[in-house]
C-alpha positions as CSV (number, residue, x, y, z in Angstrom):
1,X,-30.0,-33.0,13.7
2,X,-28.2,-36.2,13.5
3,X,-24.6,-35.2,13.4
4,X,-25.0,-32.6,16.4
5,X,-23.9,-35.2,18.8
6,X,-21.1,-36.5,16.6
7,X,-19.4,-33.2,16.6
8,X,-15.9,-33.0,18.4
9,X,-16.1,-36.3,20.6
10,X,-12.8,-35.6,22.1
11,X,-11.3,-38.2,24.5
12,X,-8.0,-38.4,25.9
13,X,-7.5,-41.9,24.8
14,X,-8.9,-41.4,21.3
15,X,-7.4,-38.2,20.1
16,X,-8.7,-38.1,16.5
17,X,-12.4,-38.6,17.5
18,X,-12.0,-34.9,17.7
19,X,-11.9,-33.9,14.2
20,X,-15.0,-31.8,13.2
21,X,-16.7,-34.5,11.1
22,X,-20.1,-33.4,11.8
23,X,-19.2,-29.7,10.8
24,X,-17.7,-31.3,7.7
25,X,-21.0,-33.3,7.1
26,X,-23.1,-30.1,7.5
27,X,-21.2,-28.4,5.0
28,X,-21.4,-31.2,2.5
29,X,-25.0,-31.6,2.9
30,X,-25.5,-28.0,2.2
31,X,-23.6,-28.0,-0.9
32,X,-25.4,-31.2,-2.3
33,X,-28.7,-29.3,-1.4
34,X,-27.4,-26.0,-3.2
35,X,-26.6,-28.1,-6.5
36,X,-30.2,-29.9,-6.2
37,X,-31.8,-26.6,-5.9
38,X,-29.7,-25.1,-8.8
39,X,-30.9,-27.5,-11.1
40,X,-34.7,-27.4,-10.3
41,X,-35.1,-23.9,-9.5
42,X,-33.7,-21.7,-12.3
43,X,-36.7,-19.2,-11.7
44,X,-35.7,-19.0,-8.1
45,X,-32.0,-18.3,-8.8
46,X,-33.1,-15.5,-11.3
47,X,-35.4,-13.8,-8.8
48,X,-32.6,-14.0,-6.0
49,X,-30.0,-12.5,-8.4
50,X,-32.3,-9.6,-9.5
51,X,-32.9,-9.1,-5.9
52,X,-29.3,-8.4,-5.5
53,X,-28.1,-6.9,-8.6
54,X,-31.1,-4.5,-9.4
55,X,-30.7,-1.5,-7.1
56,X,-33.5,0.2,-5.4
57,X,-34.8,3.2,-6.6
58,X,-33.1,6.4,-4.9
59,X,-35.3,8.2,-2.2
60,X,-35.7,11.7,-2.2
61,X,-33.8,13.4,0.5
62,X,-36.0,15.1,3.2
63,X,-33.9,17.6,5.0
64,X,-36.0,17.9,8.4
65,X,-35.6,14.2,8.9
66,X,-31.9,13.9,8.0
67,X,-29.3,12.5,10.7
68,X,-25.9,14.4,11.4
69,X,-24.1,11.8,9.3
70,X,-26.7,12.1,6.4
71,X,-26.6,15.9,6.6
72,X,-22.9,16.0,6.3
73,X,-23.1,13.5,3.0
74,X,-25.8,16.0,1.6
75,X,-23.4,19.2,2.4
76,X,-20.6,16.9,0.5
77,X,-22.7,16.4,-2.5
78,X,-22.1,19.8,-3.7
79,X,-18.3,19.9,-3.1
80,X,-17.1,19.3,-6.4
81,X,-19.7,21.7,-8.3
82,X,-18.5,24.5,-5.8
83,X,-14.9,24.0,-6.2
84,X,-15.4,24.4,-10.0
85,X,-17.5,27.3,-9.5
86,X,-14.9,29.1,-7.7
87,X,-12.4,28.4,-10.6
88,X,-14.8,29.6,-13.2
89,X,-15.3,32.6,-11.0
90,X,-11.9,33.6,-10.6
91,X,-11.6,33.2,-14.5
92,X,-14.4,35.6,-15.1
93,X,-13.3,38.0,-12.6
94,X,-9.8,38.8,-13.9
95,X,-9.8,41.6,-16.1
96,X,-13.3,42.6,-15.7
97,X,-14.6,45.6,-13.7
98,X,-17.2,44.7,-11.3
99,X,-19.0,47.0,-8.8
100,X,-17.7,46.9,-5.3
101,X,-21.2,46.0,-4.0
102,X,-21.4,43.0,-6.4
103,X,-18.0,41.9,-5.5
104,X,-19.0,41.8,-1.9
105,X,-22.2,39.8,-2.4
106,X,-20.2,37.3,-4.5
107,X,-17.4,37.0,-1.9
108,X,-20.1,36.2,1.0
109,X,-22.0,33.8,-1.1
110,X,-18.8,32.0,-2.0
111,X,-17.8,31.9,1.6
112,X,-20.9,30.8,3.0
113,X,-21.4,28.0,0.5
114,X,-18.0,26.6,1.2
115,X,-18.3,26.7,5.2
116,X,-21.6,25.0,4.8
117,X,-20.4,21.9,2.6
118,X,-17.6,21.2,5.3
119,X,-18.7,18.4,7.9
120,X,-18.4,20.1,11.5
121,X,-15.9,17.7,12.6
122,X,-13.3,19.0,10.1
123,X,-13.8,22.6,10.5
124,X,-11.5,23.2,13.2
125,X,-8.8,20.8,12.7
126,X,-5.2,22.1,11.5
127,X,-4.0,22.7,8.2
128,X,-1.7,19.5,8.4
129,X,-4.6,17.2,9.3
130,X,-7.0,17.3,6.5
131,X,-7.1,18.6,2.8
132,X,-10.6,20.0,3.3
133,X,-10.3,23.2,5.5
134,X,-13.1,25.8,6.2
135,X,-12.8,29.2,4.8
136,X,-11.6,30.5,8.3
137,X,-8.1,28.6,8.3
138,X,-7.6,29.5,4.7
139,X,-8.2,33.1,5.1
140,X,-5.8,33.1,7.9
141,X,-3.1,32.1,5.7
142,X,-3.5,35.4,4.1
143,X,-2.0,38.3,5.7
144,X,-4.8,40.9,6.8
145,X,-2.8,43.9,5.5
146,X,-2.6,42.1,2.1
147,X,-6.2,41.4,1.8
148,X,-7.2,45.1,2.5
149,X,-4.9,46.3,-0.3
150,X,-6.2,44.0,-2.8
151,X,-9.7,44.6,-2.1
152,X,-12.6,42.1,-2.6
153,X,-11.4,40.7,-5.9
154,X,-8.1,40.2,-4.3
155,X,-9.6,38.1,-1.5
156,X,-11.4,35.8,-3.9
157,X,-8.2,35.6,-5.9
158,X,-6.3,34.6,-2.7
159,X,-8.8,32.2,-1.4
160,X,-8.8,30.0,-4.7
161,X,-5.1,30.5,-4.9
162,X,-4.9,28.9,-1.3
163,X,-7.2,26.1,-2.1
164,X,-5.7,25.1,-5.7
165,X,-2.5,26.5,-5.5
166,X,-0.9,29.3,-7.2
167,X,2.7,27.9,-7.7
168,X,2.6,26.6,-11.6
169,X,4.6,23.6,-10.6
170,X,2.0,22.5,-8.1
171,X,-1.1,23.3,-10.4
172,X,-2.5,20.2,-12.2
173,X,-2.2,20.1,-15.9
174,X,-3.0,16.8,-17.6
175,X,-0.5,15.6,-20.0
176,X,-1.3,12.6,-22.1
177,X,1.6,10.2,-22.9
178,X,2.3,6.5,-23.6
179,X,5.7,6.6,-22.2
180,X,5.7,5.5,-18.5
181,X,9.4,5.8,-17.6
182,X,9.0,9.3,-16.4
183,X,8.9,8.4,-12.6
184,X,10.2,10.3,-10.0
185,X,13.6,9.1,-8.4
186,X,13.3,7.9,-5.3
187,X,15.0,10.2,-2.8
188,X,18.7,9.3,-1.9
189,X,18.0,8.8,1.8
190,X,15.6,6.0,1.2
191,X,17.5,4.2,-1.4
192,X,20.0,2.4,1.0
193,X,17.3,0.7,3.2
194,X,18.8,-2.5,2.1
195,X,21.9,-2.0,4.4
196,X,19.6,-2.3,7.6
197,X,21.5,-4.5,9.9
198,X,18.7,-6.7,10.6
199,X,18.6,-10.6,10.3
200,X,15.5,-11.2,8.6
201,X,15.9,-14.6,8.4
202,X,15.7,-15.0,12.4
203,X,12.5,-12.9,12.3
204,X,10.5,-15.4,10.2
205,X,9.6,-19.0,11.6
206,X,8.1,-21.9,9.8
207,X,6.1,-24.3,11.8
208,X,3.9,-27.4,11.0
209,X,1.5,-28.6,13.6
210,X,-1.3,-31.1,13.9
211,X,-4.2,-31.0,16.1
212,X,-3.0,-33.8,18.2
213,X,0.6,-34.7,18.8
214,X,0.0,-38.6,19.5
215,X,-2.6,-40.9,18.7
216,X,-3.7,-44.4,18.4
217,X,-3.9,-46.0,15.1
218,X,-7.0,-48.0,14.5
219,X,-7.0,-51.6,12.9
220,X,-10.7,-51.3,11.2
221,X,-11.3,-47.6,10.2
222,X,-9.3,-44.6,8.9
223,X,-9.1,-41.5,10.8
224,X,-8.8,-37.9,9.8
225,X,-6.2,-35.5,11.5
226,X,-6.4,-31.8,10.8
227,X,-3.1,-30.1,10.7
228,X,-1.6,-26.7,9.3
229,X,1.5,-24.9,8.2
230,X,2.2,-21.5,9.5
231,X,4.6,-18.5,9.0
232,X,5.1,-16.4,11.9
233,X,6.9,-13.1,12.0
234,X,8.2,-10.9,14.6
235,X,7.6,-7.2,15.1
236,X,10.4,-5.3,13.0
237,X,10.1,-2.3,14.9
238,X,11.5,-4.1,17.9
239,X,14.8,-4.0,16.1
240,X,14.6,-0.1,15.3
241,X,17.5,1.7,16.8
242,X,17.3,5.5,18.1
243,X,13.5,5.4,17.9
244,X,14.0,5.0,13.9
245,X,10.8,3.3,12.3
246,X,11.7,0.9,9.7
247,X,9.2,1.0,7.0
248,X,9.2,-0.2,3.4
249,X,8.9,2.4,0.7
250,X,5.7,1.9,-1.3
251,X,4.9,2.4,-4.9
252,X,1.2,2.8,-4.9
253,X,-1.1,3.1,-8.1
254,X,-4.6,4.2,-7.5
255,X,-6.9,3.1,-10.1
256,X,-10.0,5.1,-9.9
257,X,-13.6,4.7,-11.2
258,X,-14.9,7.9,-13.0
259,X,-17.7,6.3,-15.1
260,X,-21.3,7.4,-15.0
261,X,-22.3,4.9,-12.3
262,X,-19.7,6.9,-10.0
263,X,-21.5,10.1,-10.7
264,X,-22.6,12.3,-7.6
265,X,-21.7,11.3,-4.3
266,X,-19.7,8.3,-5.1
267,X,-16.8,10.3,-7.1
268,X,-17.0,12.8,-4.4
269,X,-16.3,10.2,-1.7
270,X,-13.4,8.9,-3.8
271,X,-11.9,12.5,-4.3
272,X,-12.3,13.2,-0.6
273,X,-10.8,9.5,0.4
274,X,-7.8,9.9,-2.0
275,X,-7.0,13.3,-0.6
276,X,-7.1,11.9,2.9
277,X,-4.8,9.0,1.7
278,X,-2.1,11.5,1.0
279,X,-1.8,11.8,4.9
280,X,-0.6,8.6,5.3
281,X,2.1,8.7,2.5
282,X,5.6,10.2,3.1
283,X,8.7,11.2,1.1
284,X,9.8,7.6,0.7
285,X,6.7,6.7,-1.2
286,X,5.4,7.4,-4.5
287,X,2.1,7.7,-5.8
288,X,0.5,7.2,-9.5
289,X,-3.3,8.2,-10.1
290,X,-5.0,6.4,-13.1
291,X,-8.7,7.2,-13.9
292,X,-11.0,5.1,-16.1
293,X,-14.4,5.1,-17.6
294,X,-15.1,3.4,-21.0
295,X,-11.2,3.9,-21.6
296,X,-8.4,4.9,-19.2
297,X,-5.7,7.3,-18.8
298,X,-2.7,7.8,-16.5
299,X,-3.9,11.0,-14.7
300,X,-0.4,11.7,-13.0
301,X,3.0,10.3,-13.3
302,X,4.4,8.3,-10.4
303,X,6.0,11.0,-8.3
304,X,7.3,11.1,-4.8
305,X,5.2,12.4,-2.1
306,X,7.1,15.6,-1.0
307,X,5.1,18.5,0.6
308,X,5.1,20.1,-2.9
309,X,3.9,17.0,-4.8
310,X,1.2,16.5,-2.4
311,X,-0.4,20.0,-3.1
312,X,-0.1,18.9,-7.0
313,X,-2.0,15.8,-6.2
314,X,-4.6,17.5,-4.3
315,X,-5.2,19.5,-7.4
316,X,-5.1,16.6,-9.6
317,X,-8.0,14.9,-7.5
318,X,-10.1,17.7,-7.5
319,X,-9.8,17.7,-11.3
320,X,-11.6,14.1,-11.7
321,X,-14.9,14.0,-13.2
322,X,-17.3,11.2,-13.7
323,X,-19.2,10.2,-16.7
324,X,-19.1,7.4,-19.5
325,X,-19.0,3.5,-19.4
326,X,-17.1,1.3,-17.2
327,X,-13.8,-0.6,-18.1
328,X,-11.8,-1.7,-14.8
329,X,-9.6,-3.8,-16.9
330,X,-8.6,-0.6,-19.1
331,X,-7.5,0.9,-15.9
332,X,-5.4,-1.8,-14.2
333,X,-3.7,-2.3,-17.8
334,X,-2.3,1.1,-17.7
335,X,-1.2,0.4,-14.2
336,X,0.5,-2.7,-15.0
337,X,2.3,-0.7,-17.8
338,X,3.5,1.9,-15.4
339,X,4.8,-0.7,-13.2
340,X,6.8,-2.5,-15.8
341,X,8.1,0.8,-17.4
342,X,9.2,2.6,-14.2
343,X,13.0,3.5,-13.9
344,X,13.3,2.9,-10.2
345,X,11.4,0.4,-7.9
346,X,10.3,0.9,-4.3
347,X,10.5,-2.1,-1.8
348,X,6.9,-2.7,-2.1
349,X,4.3,-2.0,-5.0
350,X,0.5,-2.3,-4.7
351,X,-2.5,-1.3,-6.5
352,X,-5.6,0.3,-5.1
353,X,-8.8,-0.3,-7.1
354,X,-11.5,2.3,-5.9
355,X,-14.8,1.5,-7.8
356,X,-18.3,0.4,-7.6
357,X,-17.4,-2.6,-9.5
358,X,-20.1,-2.7,-12.0
359,X,-17.9,-4.3,-14.9
360,X,-18.9,-7.9,-15.3
361,X,-15.9,-10.0,-17.1
362,X,-13.2,-7.6,-15.7
363,X,-11.8,-10.1,-13.5
364,X,-10.5,-12.5,-16.1
365,X,-9.0,-9.8,-18.1
366,X,-7.1,-8.7,-15.2
367,X,-5.8,-11.9,-14.2
368,X,-4.3,-12.3,-17.6
369,X,-2.7,-8.9,-17.3
370,X,-1.1,-9.8,-14.1
371,X,0.3,-13.0,-15.2
372,X,2.6,-11.2,-17.7
373,X,3.9,-9.0,-14.7
374,X,7.2,-10.5,-13.0
375,X,7.0,-7.8,-10.2
376,X,5.4,-8.6,-7.0
377,X,2.3,-6.5,-7.0
378,X,-0.6,-7.0,-4.5
379,X,-4.2,-5.5,-5.2
380,X,-6.4,-4.2,-2.7
381,X,-10.1,-3.3,-3.9
382,X,-12.5,-0.9,-2.4
383,X,-16.0,-1.0,-2.9
384,X,-18.3,1.9,-2.7
385,X,-22.2,2.0,-1.9
386,X,-24.7,-0.5,-1.6
387,X,-25.0,-1.2,-5.1
388,X,-21.3,-2.2,-6.0
389,X,-20.6,-5.7,-7.4
390,X,-19.0,-7.4,-4.4
391,X,-18.4,-10.5,-6.0
392,X,-16.3,-8.9,-8.8
393,X,-14.4,-6.7,-6.2
394,X,-13.8,-9.9,-4.1
395,X,-12.4,-11.7,-7.3
396,X,-10.1,-8.9,-8.2
397,X,-8.6,-8.8,-4.7
398,X,-8.0,-12.5,-4.8
399,X,-6.2,-12.1,-8.1
400,X,-3.8,-9.7,-6.4
401,X,-3.8,-11.6,-3.1
402,X,-4.6,-8.3,-1.3
403,X,-8.0,-7.5,0.7
404,X,-11.4,-6.4,-0.1
405,X,-12.7,-3.5,1.7
406,X,-16.6,-2.9,1.6
407,X,-17.6,0.8,2.2
408,X,-21.0,1.3,3.1
409,X,-20.3,4.2,5.3
410,X,-17.7,6.4,3.5
411,X,-16.8,8.0,7.0
412,X,-14.8,4.7,7.6
413,X,-12.9,4.7,4.5
414,X,-9.9,6.5,6.0
415,X,-9.6,3.7,8.5
416,X,-9.4,1.1,5.8
417,X,-6.8,3.0,4.2
418,X,-4.8,3.1,7.2
419,X,-5.3,-0.7,7.5
420,X,-4.1,-1.3,4.1
421,X,-1.1,0.9,4.0
422,X,-0.1,-0.3,7.4
423,X,0.3,-3.7,6.0
424,X,2.2,-2.7,2.9
425,X,4.7,-0.6,4.9
426,X,5.4,-3.4,7.4
427,X,6.3,-5.6,4.6
428,X,9.0,-8.1,5.6
429,X,9.2,-10.6,2.8
430,X,8.3,-11.1,-0.7
431,X,8.0,-14.0,-3.0
432,X,7.3,-16.3,-0.3
433,X,6.6,-19.9,-1.3
434,X,5.6,-22.9,1.0
435,X,5.7,-26.4,-0.2
436,X,4.7,-29.4,1.8
437,X,5.1,-33.0,1.1
438,X,3.6,-36.0,2.9
439,X,5.9,-39.1,2.2
440,X,6.4,-40.9,5.5
441,X,8.8,-43.9,5.3
442,X,7.4,-47.8,5.9
443,X,5.3,-48.9,7.5
444,X,3.4,-45.6,7.3
445,X,3.7,-45.0,3.6
446,X,0.0,-45.1,3.0
447,X,-0.5,-41.9,5.0
448,X,-1.7,-39.0,2.7
449,X,-2.9,-35.4,2.6
450,X,-6.8,-35.9,2.1
451,X,-7.9,-32.2,1.9
452,X,-6.6,-28.8,1.7
453,X,-8.8,-25.8,2.5
454,X,-9.0,-22.7,0.3
455,X,-8.0,-22.3,-3.4
456,X,-4.6,-20.9,-2.7
457,X,-3.2,-24.5,-2.7
458,X,-1.5,-25.9,-5.9
459,X,-1.3,-29.2,-6.3
460,X,2.0,-30.9,-7.3
461,X,1.6,-34.6,-6.6
462,X,-1.7,-36.1,-5.8
463,X,-2.3,-36.7,-1.9
464,X,1.4,-36.1,-1.5
465,X,2.7,-32.7,-2.1
466,X,1.1,-29.2,-2.6
467,X,2.5,-25.5,-2.5
468,X,1.4,-22.0,-1.9
469,X,2.7,-18.6,-3.4
470,X,2.2,-15.4,-1.2
471,X,3.5,-12.0,-2.8
472,X,4.2,-10.6,0.8
473,X,4.1,-11.2,4.3
474,X,4.2,-8.4,7.0
475,X,6.2,-8.1,10.3
476,X,4.4,-9.0,13.4
477,X,1.8,-11.4,11.8
478,X,1.1,-14.8,11.0
479,X,-0.5,-16.9,8.1
480,X,-2.0,-20.4,8.8
481,X,-2.7,-22.7,6.0
482,X,-5.0,-25.7,7.0
483,X,-5.0,-29.3,5.6
484,X,-6.3,-32.6,6.7
485,X,-4.1,-35.8,6.9
486,X,-5.8,-39.4,6.5
487,X,-4.6,-42.2,8.5
488,X,-5.6,-45.8,7.1
489,X,-6.3,-48.7,9.0
490,X,-3.3,-50.2,10.6
491,X,-3.1,-53.8,11.5
492,X,0.4,-54.3,12.4
493,X,1.9,-53.9,16.0
494,X,3.7,-50.7,16.5
495,X,7.5,-51.1,17.5
496,X,8.9,-48.8,19.9
497,X,11.6,-47.5,17.2
498,X,8.5,-46.6,14.9
499,X,6.6,-44.5,17.2
500,X,7.7,-41.3,16.1
501,X,7.7,-41.2,12.3
502,X,8.2,-37.9,10.2
503,X,4.8,-37.7,8.2
504,X,5.0,-34.1,6.7
505,X,7.8,-31.9,5.5
506,X,7.4,-28.1,4.9
507,X,10.0,-26.1,2.9
508,X,9.7,-22.3,2.9
509,X,11.5,-19.7,0.5
510,X,11.4,-16.0,0.8
511,X,13.1,-12.8,-0.3
512,X,14.0,-10.2,1.9
513,X,11.9,-7.0,1.0
514,X,14.9,-4.7,1.7
515,X,17.8,-6.3,0.4
516,X,16.1,-9.0,-2.0
517,X,18.2,-11.6,-0.5
518,X,16.7,-15.4,-0.7
519,X,16.3,-17.4,2.4
520,X,15.1,-20.8,2.9
521,X,13.7,-22.7,5.9
522,X,12.5,-26.4,6.6
523,X,10.2,-27.7,9.2
524,X,8.8,-31.3,9.7
525,X,5.7,-32.7,11.4
526,X,6.3,-35.8,13.8
527,X,3.7,-37.8,15.3
528,X,3.7,-40.2,18.3
529,X,1.7,-43.0,17.5
530,X,0.3,-45.9,19.8
531,X,-1.3,-49.4,19.1
532,X,-5.2,-49.4,19.4
533,X,-5.0,-51.3,22.9
534,X,-2.4,-49.3,24.5
535,X,-3.5,-46.6,27.4
536,X,-2.4,-43.0,26.7
537,X,-2.5,-40.1,28.8
538,X,-4.6,-36.7,28.6
539,X,-4.5,-35.5,24.9
540,X,-5.8,-31.8,24.7
541,X,-6.1,-30.6,21.0
542,X,-3.6,-27.8,20.1
543,X,-5.4,-24.4,20.4
544,X,-3.7,-22.7,17.5
545,X,-4.9,-25.5,15.2
546,X,-8.3,-25.8,16.5
547,X,-8.7,-22.1,16.0
548,X,-7.6,-22.2,12.5
549,X,-9.8,-25.2,11.6
550,X,-12.9,-23.1,13.0
551,X,-11.9,-20.2,11.0
552,X,-11.7,-22.0,7.6
553,X,-15.0,-24.1,8.4
554,X,-17.1,-21.2,9.5
555,X,-16.0,-19.5,6.2
556,X,-17.1,-22.3,4.3
557,X,-20.5,-22.4,6.3
558,X,-20.8,-18.7,5.5
559,X,-20.2,-19.5,1.5
560,X,-22.9,-22.3,1.9
561,X,-25.3,-19.8,3.5
562,X,-24.7,-17.3,0.8
563,X,-25.7,-19.8,-1.8
564,X,-29.0,-20.5,0.0
565,X,-29.8,-16.9,0.2
566,X,-29.4,-16.6,-3.6
567,X,-32.1,-19.2,-4.0
568,X,-34.2,-16.9,-1.7
569,X,-33.7,-19.6,1.1
570,X,-32.7,-17.1,3.9
571,X,-34.2,-18.7,6.7
572,X,-32.6,-22.1,5.9
573,X,-29.2,-20.1,5.7
574,X,-30.0,-18.6,9.1
575,X,-30.6,-22.1,10.5
576,X,-27.8,-23.7,9.2
577,X,-25.4,-21.1,10.8
578,X,-27.3,-21.2,14.1
579,X,-26.7,-25.1,14.1
580,X,-23.2,-24.8,13.4
581,X,-22.8,-22.1,16.3
582,X,-24.5,-24.2,18.7
583,X,-22.2,-27.4,17.7
584,X,-19.1,-25.2,18.4
585,X,-20.5,-24.0,21.6
586,X,-21.3,-27.5,22.8
587,X,-17.5,-28.4,23.3
588,X,-15.9,-26.7,26.4
589,X,-12.5,-27.5,24.9
590,X,-13.2,-25.0,22.1
591,X,-14.3,-22.2,24.4
592,X,-11.0,-20.5,24.5
593,X,-10.3,-20.3,20.6
594,X,-13.9,-20.0,19.2
595,X,-14.7,-16.3,19.7
596,X,-13.8,-15.0,16.3
597,X,-15.6,-18.1,14.6
598,X,-18.6,-17.1,16.6
599,X,-18.6,-13.2,15.7
600,X,-18.2,-14.4,11.8
601,X,-21.2,-16.5,12.2
602,X,-23.4,-14.3,14.2
603,X,-22.5,-11.4,11.4
604,X,-23.4,-13.9,8.6
605,X,-26.6,-14.7,10.3
606,X,-27.6,-11.2,10.3
607,X,-26.4,-10.6,6.8
608,X,-28.7,-13.6,5.7
609,X,-32.0,-12.2,7.0
610,X,-34.2,-11.6,4.1
611,X,-34.4,-7.5,4.5
612,X,-30.5,-7.3,5.0
613,X,-29.4,-9.7,2.4
614,X,-29.9,-7.4,-0.6
615,X,-28.9,-4.2,1.2
616,X,-25.5,-5.3,2.7
617,X,-25.8,-8.7,3.4
618,X,-24.4,-10.3,0.3
619,X,-21.6,-8.0,-0.1
620,X,-20.5,-8.6,3.7
621,X,-20.5,-12.3,2.9
622,X,-18.5,-12.1,-0.2
623,X,-16.0,-9.9,1.7
624,X,-15.7,-12.6,4.6
625,X,-15.2,-15.4,2.5
626,X,-12.3,-14.0,0.4
627,X,-10.7,-12.0,3.6
628,X,-10.8,-15.2,5.8
629,X,-9.2,-17.2,3.3
630,X,-6.7,-14.5,2.2
631,X,-6.3,-13.7,6.0
632,X,-6.0,-9.9,4.9
633,X,-8.0,-6.9,5.5
634,X,-11.0,-5.6,8.0
635,X,-14.3,-7.5,7.6
636,X,-17.2,-4.9,7.8
637,X,-19.3,-5.3,10.9
638,X,-23.1,-4.3,11.0
639,X,-25.5,-3.8,13.9
640,X,-28.9,-5.5,13.8
641,X,-30.3,-2.3,12.1
642,X,-27.6,-2.6,9.2
643,X,-25.4,0.4,10.3
644,X,-21.9,-0.4,9.4
645,X,-19.7,-0.2,12.8
646,X,-16.3,1.3,13.5
647,X,-13.7,-1.1,14.4
648,X,-13.0,-1.4,18.1
649,X,-11.0,-4.3,18.9
650,X,-7.6,-5.5,17.1
651,X,-8.7,-7.2,13.7
652,X,-8.4,-10.9,13.3
653,X,-5.3,-10.3,10.7
654,X,-4.0,-6.8,11.8
655,X,-0.3,-6.5,13.1
656,X,0.3,-3.8,15.9
657,X,1.2,-1.1,13.1
658,X,-1.9,-1.4,11.3
659,X,-3.9,-1.0,14.7
660,X,-1.7,1.8,15.8
661,X,-2.6,3.5,12.4
662,X,-6.1,2.9,12.5
663,X,-6.6,3.9,16.1
664,X,-4.6,7.5,15.3
665,X,-7.3,8.0,12.6
666,X,-10.1,7.4,14.9
667,X,-8.8,9.7,17.5
668,X,-8.4,12.5,14.8
669,X,-12.0,12.4,14.2
670,X,-13.2,12.2,17.8
């Protein structure tokens, strides 16, 4: 490849030779080729789209060949039907005279069915660990003497009461309403978190850095200098006193797809997942369930997560049934109405969208809905199964500047919930805005901003000024935004007093999540400049900036590879990614910062394989693109056989709290 030898020609004397021009040229050529193919190969495009969008016919299940995980999924397949069966059983038994022998047969049959449908890993967990408990644990909650006195019918009644709750305050009853100002009051002990004696301003750092701190200005050609602006936060837990955890209270609205496309295993997975979600929420948090098919309804009010209310939510979740068409925007509309009409507001508000995402056109409607909301709201999307619309789900999470979680293996969903909630509960600042301005004084007034990476940048003044809006930033985290500065040819002689000009100024404003107080910070980028004929010492690249350049450039390459796969040019996509990997590995100065970029490229290569792309590859590549730019979420990882892998190491965008919560979930399942 012609540009292979041009990549990263770093030199201690010529700093800006190291600017990844070959990588940029590689991406540009790929995009031009895609546009040419797009104009001349419409039939290939349609065939590629059909390959992705038309799901494979479901295969018949053969019990003798099932793995343990498949067998568990098969058992869970009848969960909702069995729960409803038990409800109907009790209703039919009440007030009827049934022979004792028949009652015993019914009792044994129901017990055996419920035991069989519970995964083995959950049959012996404590009552406080999981919502789905086996029949043995539930029976232990009823005194043996009471069971004997009530007979077989009484045992069945006790069993179902323990499962669904016999307290009228906890039993679920849907009550339709258009008035959404009936939210529970936030408990008093959590209302005064704004009085925390913590200086949030000192915990947030703003930095502007270039890949090189000093360089030579050339007389005959322009040079490109990569740079980035960063927000870096400290861990708020280090400031906690008396082992007291500092967490933001969350108003969480779960928008749940119950359309016909979710029928069967998907809706059961959603029910099980949302019940598990209750384990991660505490009394300082509030939850609202919204369900949608062709229309939408608020399934529950916005209620605090007390012990009693958790039982109420369990019953509400079990009552969800699938059927009908899909209208995601109808569900999010009610979520935004609930947010607007609530009487009280928690420190953090977020929407979890759980769906297979088959609703073309929903993203544009949801964007218009969110644009009308003044509250700070993030949206995290969870896409189920191998036939969900990953492009739509990733677009929706971009609107809410959240993360997209691709769920091929439902056993990993509780880990994804833990990751998302860990981020929300560690929120430190909101309404974050960064503005950069490139306006150096003479004689460097022609230095400009040439390029920004990602669509989060908003233009203020062409080549001069840009801004970024971020809904929230968590403690113990960082966000880095990459741009490029162009240094034009400079024919004058640089004087000593002109050597260190201020090139870029960055301004940061943010609001304290707890007190809502507004703060501002400023940082500047200064460069040390030399004449072309002057000798300078060793000039190593900034490792942080280099790492982030690789992140955004590898993400762009993943997008280009996906475009090729859509044209059924999977082998070309693999070749392009392999070439980029070799170019990165060819420079020894990048070895210490290229690890994550190489992982992403290898995952994208595997996803590009023709046999993988239609199964999981397209969805994985959509997720990598949006999450890498949002700098949020956990990207799905797959082995060569297409099995989704459990997270082992800390994720690229995880803070310590997220990692701790995910590890606790993994430990509970081991």
